[in-house]
N, C-alpha and C positions, 0 to 999 in steps of 0.2 A: 567437445565441452571447452578444451583449451582454446579453440579458435574463438569461441563466444567470449571467453574471459579476455583475450587479446583485444577484441574488437572493442569491447566496452571500457577495457583498460587504457586504450589509447588516449582518450580525451581526459580521463581521470589522472593518467600519468603526467600530462602537462600541467595540469592543477597542482598536483603534488611537487612537481618539479618547481614551479614558481614559490610555492609556499615553504618548501624546503630551502631553497637558497634565499629566501627572505629572512627566516628565522634561524637557519643553521642548526636546526635540531629536529630529528625524525618525529619524535612523540609529539611536540608542539605543532609540527605541520599537520599531523594527523587530527589533532584537536581543532586546528583551524579549519581543515578540511571537513571536519563534522558540523562545525558552526556554519560553514558556508552551505553545505548540502541542506541543513535544516533551515537555515533562512530562506533559501530558495523554495522549500516546501511549505512554508507558513500559509500562502494562499490556499493551498490543497487542505491544510489542517483546518482551516477557517471553514471551508467547504464541507469537510467531513463533519465538523461540529454542527453545522446547519443541517446536514442530511440526517444526523441522528434525531433531531428535534423533529424534522419534518416526517420522519418515520414514525416516531411515536404518535403524531397527530393523525395520520392516516391509517394506523394500523388497525382501528376498529373497522373502518371501511374495508380494508383488505380481508380481515376475517369475515365480515359479512358477505363479501363476494365469494370467499373460499367455501363458506358454509352453502350459500345459495346454489352455487355451481359446482357442488362436489362431485357430481357424476358426469360433468361436462368440462373436461380440462381445457378444451379449445375455447369455449365460450369464457370460462374462468380467465384465461390468459388475455382474451380480448378485453373483457372489463377491467382487468388489472392495468393493461396498457393505457386504457382510456383514463383511468384514475391517475396514473402517473403522468399523462400528458396534461391533464387538467391541473394537477398540483405541481407541475414542473418538477418532478422528482425523478432521479435516476437511482434504482436500487444497488448500482455498483460504484457509484461515486464516493462512498465512504471507504471503499477498499483501496483507492488509488494511492495514498501515501504509503501503505504497507507493500503494495506491489512494487512501487518505485524503489524501496529499500533493497530488494533483492538483487536486480541489476547492479545497483551501487556497490553491493558487497562483493558480486562476482567479479566486477572491474577491479575492485580494491585488491581482491586475492592476486591478480595478475600483476598489479603495482608492487605489492609487497614480495612476492615470490622473484620479482625481476627489477631489483632497484639499480643494477648496472644500466639497464635499458631505459627506465623511467626516470630516475633520479640523477644519474650521472650522464645519461646520453652517450654512453659508449656504442660506437657503431656495431651492427650485428656481425659483421666479418671478424672484428677484434674479439666479440665474446666467444664466438665459434672457436677462434684460435686458442683463446684461454681455456676452453672447455676440453680442447684436445690435450692441452698440457696437463690438465687435471686428471684425464683419464689414463694418461701414461704415467703420472705419479702414483695414482692409486690403484690403477688396474680395475676400475669399477665403472660400468656405464652409468652416464648421468640421466636423469629424467627431468621433466618439466619442474618438479617440485624442488630439485636439489641443485641444478646446474648452477645457477648464479650464486647461491649461498656457499656451495663448495669452492667456487672461484674466489670469493671474497676471504673464506678461511684460509685457503692455501696461499693466496697472494701476500696475506699478512704474515703467515708462517715461514714462506719461502719466496720472497720477491724476486730473487735472482733467477729462479726457473722460469719467470714470465718476462725476462729482459726483452726477447724480441717482439713481444706485443706492444710495446710502447711504455718508456718511462713516465710519460704524462698521465696515462691511465692507471698505471701502478700507484702512483702517488695519491691520485684521487680515491682509490680503493682502500689504500692504507688510512686515509684521513676521513673515510665515510663513517658517520656515527648513526647507527641504526638502533640505539638504546633510548630509553626513557627512563632515567634513574636507574633502578637495579633491573629494569625490565629489557630483555634483548627481544624486540618486536618481530624479529626474523624467525625465531624459534617457535615450535609448537608446544603448547602446555601438554602434560601427560601425567599419568597415574604410575608410570613404571617406576618400580621401586629403585632400580639401578640408576636411572636418570635423575631421580629425586635427590640423590646424594649430593648432585650439584647445586649450589645455592641459586644459580640461574633459574633452574626449573622449579625450585620451591617458591621463588617469587612469582613465576609464571602462573602458578596455581590459583592465585588471587584473582586473575583476570577473569576465568570462567565462573568462579564463585560470585564475584561482583557482579558479573553480567546476569547470573541466575537471580540474585537478590534485586538488583535494580530493575530487571525485567518483570519480577513479581509484583514489586511495588508500583510499577507503571501500569501493569494490568489491572491491579486492584483499584488504584484511584481512577483510572479510565472507567472501568465499570460502575464505580460509585458515583461518578459524575455524569453518567448517561441518563438523560431524563426519559421518564415514561417507559421504562424497559417492561416489556409484557412479561407474565409469569412464565410462559412457555420458553421465552428467550434467556431466562436467568441461568437455566442448566447449561445452555450452550455457552453463555458468557463465563460461567464457572469453569467449564472444561478448557476453554481458551485461556482463562486467568492461570490455569496450572500448566497447560501444554506448552504455551509460548515460552515461559521462562526455562523450562526443561529443553525445549528445543535450542534456545540460545545458548545453554550451558553446553549441550552435546556438540552444537556447531562449533564452539570455541575451542573444543578439544581436538577439531578436525583440521584447523586451518591455523596458519601463523598468528602469533600473539597480536600481531597489529590489526588484524581483522576483528578479533574479539575485543581488543582496546577501543576499536572504532564503535563497534556495538555498544560497549559500556558508556563511552562518552556520549553516544546518540541517546541512550536511554535517560541519562542525567539531563541532557539538553532539551530532550523531548518532555520530561516531567516539569521542567521549569516553564517550557512553552505552554504545556496544557494548563498549568496553574494560571498563567497570564490570560490565556484564552478563556478559561473558565470565568475569570473575573471581568473580562471585556465582553465576551459573548456567553453570558450565563445561560445555560440550557434551560433552566426553570423559567426565567424571564422571557427568553425566546419562545418557549413553547406557549407560554400564556398570551404573548403578542401575537403569535401565528394562530392560536385558537381564536382569539377575538377577531382577527381578520378573516378567518374561516367562516365564522358565525356571522359576521357582517356581509360576506359575499352571499352566504346562503339566505339571509333576510333580504338581501337586494334582489336576489333571483326571484324569491317568493313574491315580493312587491311588484315585480315586472310581470309575473305570470298574472297576478290579480288585475294589473292594468291592462294586459293583453285581453283577457276575458271581458273586461268592461267594452274595449274597443270592438271585440268580435260581436257583442251583443248590438253595437251600432252598425254592423254590416262590414267591418274590416276584415277582409278575407285573409290577408297575411297574419293579422293579429289573432285571428282564429286559429290558424295552424299553430302559432307560437304558444297559444294558451292550452293546447292539448298536451296531455301526458304522454309519454312514449307508449304506455299501455293502451290509451285510447287512439293514437296513431296506428299501432299495430292491428287493434281491432277493427278499425275503418278499412286497412288494407285488406284484411281476410275477408270482410264482408264484400267489398268491391270485387275480389277474385271470384267469390261464390255467386255473385250477381251474374258475373260474365259467363261463369260456366253454366249457369241455369238457362240464360239467354241462348247459348251455343245449343243446347239440347232441347229448346222450345218449352222449358218449364218457367214457372212463375217464381221469383224469389220475393220473400217477404221479411222485413225487418221489423222487429217489435219497436215500441216507443222507447224503450231502455237501451237501444242500439245493440240488442242480442239477437243474431240472426236466426231465422227459422228454417 
């Protein structure tokens, strides 16, 4: 998992590096990072909005297919795919913005756990040398989550112990500001009573709490603004409205405060973005427009069939085939197969006037 974090964190680390050295403030850099990632996902959010409207429109046809082919899952899937292709709809397109958020957070975890690597760009061999000094001073083996944080803490407490690792890097570590106001974004929020005696951890409790509140409000407004939600989908949406905020709060207690801070700012930015999208791409208006276009298409297809039947009566073979319904075409294929079978065994095949074979 750490390797995955590192791979995703590499490009995000360069983004944070540029932003941090531009504003000289870790919290502001995270806010700008959030705004940037959200801005890049605006096209996907618009697509998600349109997808929800399309889903509402084709849901009656989907339910009809599910009911008609309830005992034939293969045929049901075939008809569903035909419906999706005809309506140019992808059932997974609405999930893409949410799925993209997770790799961003995984990469951000690596960036926040490793500020010496990503923010200060200290060479790997220098960080390893500093880690060795820390282990000698503390007698405790370091891990992925603690190495660079412990280096920062001890360099500030005892810079002389790290003299052999380079004065340039020691100065940069001493001057590195990873706070945002009262929040130390490198520490992990906790409910541990002993740690909560420290005002730093008391402040950090606000991040998961606000993450919970903003995530709930975001889920609520998103569900409220969804057009044409089917009754059976409301229970699912209600579950998501409760589960996602709880997950965000739980997650914020598992990782450094910087990740929860990103999630919190992301929720606020996303809520503003949704409000603007709702005004520009109103789902009710979009649904009415799409419904009108669908009815217009169906009417056009009906008129084309009527015109094809007229041409068929005049002897146009191609038009005759086009005028036939799928049921009629299937009946003709069955009749032709039975006629050939009858001829094979020397029997006489008779078809009545109503196109019902005998």
